[in-house]
N, C-alpha and C positions, 0 to 999 in steps of 0.2 A: 503492500498500499503506499502511496506517495506521501512523503511528510511535505509539509510548508502549503502557501497557497500560488495557485499557477500565475507566471507572471512572462512577459514574452522578452524576447533577447533576441540578437542579432548574431547568427554564426557564420565566421569568415574563416578564410585559410589562412596561415603563417605571413602571408605577404599577398598585399593587394587583393582584388574582388573572385577572382579565379583560382582552383586548384590546376596551374595550367600542365603539370606532369601527369599523363593518366594512370604511371606504376606508381605513383606515391601511395602511402600511407593516408594522408590528407586525402586526396582525391579521391581514394576507396571511400573513405569516410563517408563524404560528402555523397557519391553514388550511393551508397546505402542510406542516406538519408533523403534521398528524396527516391528511394522506390516504394513499391506498396500503396501500404495507405498511408504513408508518410509520418510514418511514429517510430523510432527509436527506443530501442529497450536496452538496458542499461544494467549489471549489478551496482549496488553501492559500495562502494571502497570500504566503508564502515559497515558492512557484515547484514545492513539492514534490508529490507524489501527490495525486490527490481525495481527500477526508476524509469518513469517513461516521459520521454520528451518527443511533442509531436510539430512537425511540421507547417506552417502555415503556408509560408508560399515563399519561394525559390526566384530567383534573378535567372539565373541558368543551373544546368544540371549541378555543376563542379563548381557552381559559385554561392556568395551571401545568400543564404535564406535566414526567413523573420519565423523563429519556435519561441515553441511555448511549453514550459514546465516548471517545479517547483525548483526554489533554490537548491536543493539536495541531487537532483536530477540534474543539476548542470556540474554539480560539484562532480559526479556519476562518470561525465560526460566527459570532463576534463580529465579525472583518471586515467579514462580508455583511451582518450585521443588527444594526448596533449600537443600536437600539433596544432590544433584548430584553437580560433579564438572565441570566446563567447565574450562580447559586450552589451553592454547593457540600451535600450533603448531609448532614443534622444528625438526630444520634441522641438520643431522650431515654428514661427510665426511668422505671418506677413510684414516687411518690414515699412509698414506705417507709422507717420508721425505719431507722437501720443496724446491722449485724447483724456485730459481731465477730467475727473470722476467724483463723483461724491460718496464719501466715506463714511460722515457720519451725520443723520440726519437729528433734525431738531428736537425738543420736546414738545412736538405738536397735538394738539388734543386728535381723537382719535377722527378719522374722516373726516377733518379741516385741510380743504386742498384750495389753494389761489390757483382759478384756471383762466390762462393765456393763450393766445389766437394765433400761431402762425400762417402768415399770409404772404402772395407774389406782390413784393412791391409794383409789379405792373399788372392792372388789372385787378390786383386782391383776391384771386382763387386762392382756395385754403390748401396748404402743403401739408400734405400726409406722411407719417412714417420719419421723421425730422426730430434726431435727440435732442432734448432741451435738456441744459445742465445748467442749474441754479446755485450757486454759492453766496452764501450770507458771509463764511469764513472760509477765507481761500486757501489759506494758508494751513488751516486745521483739517481742509477738505469737507465743510460741513454746508449743508443745504439741502437741494433735493433735484430728482431731475425725472425725464419718463419722456415718451414718446408720442407724436401725435398720431392724433384719429384721427379716422377720415376728411372731417370738416374742421382739420387742424387744429385741432383743441388738445391741451395737457393740462390735468391737472397734476400741480405740484401742493406737496406735503410741508408749507411751509410756517405753519400756524399763526395763519391771521389770514385777512382778504386785502391786506396791504404788507411789501416790505422791500427792505433796502438791501442789494446786492451790490456784495463788492466785483464779481462778475458773473455774465449772464451770457453763456455760449449754446447755439443753434448748430446742429450737423445734420444737413438734408441729407437725404439719399441718394437723388439726382434733381439734374437739374437745375437746381440754383448754388451760389456760394454761400458759405458759410459766416456766421455771424459770429460777433464779439462785441461787447460792450462794456463797460466799468461803472463803478459807481452808479447804477440804474434804480431806481423805484418802480416794480410793478404793482399794481394791483387785479384784482378780479376783475376780467374782463378787457386786459390790458391788450391790444392786435401788436405782435410783430412784422414787420416786412423784410422777406427776405430778394436780393437782388439776382433775377435771373440769369441764369450762364447765355452770352451770347460765344458763338463758336469761332464768330469772327475776331475775337477779343485777342490781343495780343498778350497772353500771359509768358509766364519764365520761360516754358518749352518754347512758344515761337519766337521770342524775343533770343534767345540764344541759337537757336536751330538756324534760322533762317528760312527761307522758302524751300521745300521737297517738289520733288517731280516723282509723277507714278512710276519713274525708271529707276530712280536713286533704291539699290541694293542689289538689284538683278545679277543671279548667278549664287548669291547668298541663301544659306538656309539656316533660319535662326529657330532656338525651340526653349519654347515659355515651360519653366516648371516652376508652377503655381497653383491659382487655385482653379486652375481650368479657365477657357476662354470661351465666351457665349458665339456659341455656331449659327446663330442665326442674325446678328448684328448686322448692318447693312455695309457699316463703313471696313468691317473685315473678313478676310478671304483666307480660310485657312486651306494648308497641304496636307492637314492629317493631325496624328497626336496619339495617346495612350494614358491611358489611364492606370496608373502605378500604385493604387490605393488598395491593400491586401482585399480582399473579399469583395472587390467593387466587378462594374464590368468595365473591362478593358477598353473598353469603345464609346466609352461615356466620360469622354476628354472636355467636356462643358463648362460652362460656369458651375460651381457649386451653390451658388447662391451667396458667395460673402462679396464679389465683384471684383474684387483684387488684381487678380489676372485678367480680367477684360480690360480694365483701365491700363493696365502692363502693356498688355497689346498693342493699344490703341496710340502709345507713344512713342513704339517702334513701326508699326506697321500700319495705321487705319489709310484708307484709301478714299475717305469722304470727298466732298469737295462744297466749298462754302456757295448759298449763304446755309444750308443744311447740315454740313458736315466736315470732317477736319482729313487732313493729310497728316502721317505719323511720320517720323524721320526718314525711315526707309521703306516707301510703300510696296516695292519690286520684290521683297525678300521671299522669298518660301519659309512661310509662318506657320510653326508645329506647335501644339499644345502637350503638354507633358502634365496632368495632374497627379498633385500628390495631395492636396486635402481631402478629406471625406466630405459627403455632402454637408452642407452645413456646418462643417468641423473647423477653428478659427488655426488647426494644428497638423503639422506634417511630419512626420515618422522620417528618422536618416535614412531607415531600410527604404521607405517608398521613395527618398531621395536620391538615393544609391539607385534603385531599379529604374528610375527616371532619367538618371543621367546615361546608367548604361542604354537603355534605348532611343536616346536621344543619341547618342554617339552612332551606334549602329542605324538609324537611320539617315546619318551622311548630315548629320547638323554640323556648320563652323562653329557658330556662337550657342551659349546657352545661358539664356538670363537669372538669373535666381534673385527675386527680388524676399530674401528671405531669410531668417538669422534668430541668434538671441540663444540658444542651447549652447551646453557644452562642447567644447571640440571632442569629436566621436572618430572613432577609428574609418567605420564605412562610409562617412560623407567623405573623408579624406581620401579613402582607396579609392573613389567613384570619381573623385575630381583628378587625380594624378594620373589614372586609367585616359580620362577623356584627355586629360592635356598630353600625355604621350601620344594615345592616336592621333591628335590632328582637332581637336574641337578648345577654344577658347570659354571659359567659366568666369561669367562678370556676375558680380555678387553685392549687393547693398552691404554696406558699411554698419547699419543698424541706425536706432534713433533713442540713444539713452541720456541726450542732453551731453555731448560732448565724454563724452566715457569713450574707452579705450575701442576699436573696432572689434565687433562681434565674430563670430564665427558661424560662416562660412568664408565669410569675409578675409578673415584673418590667415587662413591659409594662404602659405606663398604662393602656391598653383593658381591660386584666384587671381583676378582682377577686383580689388574693391573700390568702393565708389562714394564719396558723400555727395552728400546734397549742397548744391549753391541755389542762391536767392537772388532776387534785385525788384531792390522798391519800385513801385510803381508799376509793377506785372500784376498786381491783386488790387481790386477795391477797396475802397477805404472803410474799417467795419469790419472786417471779415477776420475770423479769427489764424490767418497768415501773418496777420503786422504783430503777431504774438513771437512770430518765429525768427524776427531780424534781430541780429547780434554781432557786434563788435567783433575779431575785426572785419574793417573794410576794405574792400581790394583798393587798384590802382582807378579804376571808375569805383567813388565812391557810393554807389548807390547798389553796386555788388560785395553780396554778404555769403559765407557760410550759413549753413541755418544753424539755430543754435539748439535745435532737437537733434542735429546728425553729429555720427561718431566720430572720431580724428584720431589719429597717432601717424606712423611712419609705416604702418600696412599700405595706407590710401597711395592708388596709387593713380586715380585721375578723381574729377569732380563734374559733376552733370547738374541741370536746371531738375529743382524736387520740389521748391515750393510754390502751392495753389497753382497746379497742374490741372489744364481741363484734358481728358480726353474720355474715351467709350467707357462704358457699364450697358447691364442688359435695358434696353428699354430708351435708351438714349444717351445722354452724356454728366458726367460728375467731375468733381474736382476732389485732388486728393493732393497730400504733400507726405512727404517721407524720401529716404533713401530708396525705397521702392519705387519712386519715380524716376530718380537723378539713375539709377539704374540701367532701366530701357532706355533712357534718352540716350546715355553711353554707349549700351548696344546698339542702337539705332547709328551712331555716328560710324560705330565698328564696322557695321553693315556696307554704309555707304562707302566708307574707307576702300573695303576689302572688294567692294564692286568693284571699283576702279584700278584691282590690281592684280588682274587674269594672271599675272606669273606667279602671285601665291596663292592664287587658288588652285594653278594647274600641279603643285607640288607634291608630292607621294603622299599621302595621308601619315604623318608621324610626328614625334613633337617639333621637330624643325620647323614646318609649317604653322602651329600654333604660336610657337616663338616668332616666327616672321608676322603672323598677323598681328600679336602682341606688341612688337616693336613696332609695325607702322604704325599702331593707335596711338604710341604713345608719343612718335615722333609728331603725329599730327595737332599733339595739344598745343596750346598758347599759354602762357605763365599769365593770371590775371592781377597776381600780387600777393597773394597769401603765402605763408610757411608752407611746406613741403607736406607736415602734419595734416594738413587742411587741405589741399587740394592735390596732393600728386603731382605729378607733372606738369597738370592743370586740364584746361576744359577744350578736348577734343575738335575738329573739326569737319 
């Protein structure tokens, strides 16, 4: 009888993601693990009852596997097959700019709520699904929050019919800019107005990238490892994809309900036209979606990420965009990135959004290309949450800044526009900020650069080609006047 509760682990060979020698003990162990019903039985090294490990998913027959069992079963496996590595399951999140949330509720009378209404600044139509966060004491994170109903109303448990707020944030799902006001008094029935998105507006992305053509990026294949990409958005043309989430349909690589991957994809490769659509930086790429976040799940496992990277390399992706991070460095993701770089694929990763903290993993991996978030004053309307992302030092052009939320460090390779970025979301367009947005901007630049360098694309698949791609990208960058820890080589062209 197994001892201890069941947990999931990642099973790996001694080196890399695959046991390449078919006669090795490690390879035989992987073959055995993949056989039959996917169960491995081992005698306990402590003379206890036989232990069982179940194989849930596998990248290859002789490759990384997701297994489930008790700690005792893992101990038995290590005794029986000391050439294998058993590593923890690590979870990562999209690299969006942080949103402040309420941690302390006021001592309000039960059922007492102050109702506010959120509407469009143009026409006054109600805005549904917007998150409203009201702080009576911002430092203590005290206040109330809620999401607007179909009629644009939300009840806030603030303990009265009128309340002075230190800060009031509104985050709409789509179609509108965010909202931020300091030291504002709201009363029951207050109406708050949001500015609609104009897709022709010159946001940070459009300012720094300039005009694109439908041919930019042609000949380059880009994989987006993310929450999936909306397959029905008119601005996005997918050439295929894969769902790497264990237990889900591999063919369901569409948006998982979080909208993040769709926004990322639009920055790289949207093919819309004004006045109703937008162009990404490299609309001509072959765009592929690799979903690693489960349906409506904000977290992705290192196993799913490793599986997606492996599949993207197999599918011939020149570039992989990973706007995610925040977990502990783990061998599975490290090995997948190393294998991708050795094969011929450049992995571009968001640096993270922990308010100038050190670069998060996997951007901190030396084989990744790590991206910080750049912003510019005047590329977002006044009164939006993006105004809180402005922070010194400023660049040669004093309107340019590295976002207050962006992680920084000597691992930073490049910077890209990541503050107040308009892009595709299911059902339309939305504004997001984060190194999540800066990362696909650089991926778009990389695709545009690589498209113009056929000699590099013609190189045999190898690390020589991925190194040549990285070198071309770095050499295209221009210095914006920040320290290397903030911008790396600078902003690519």
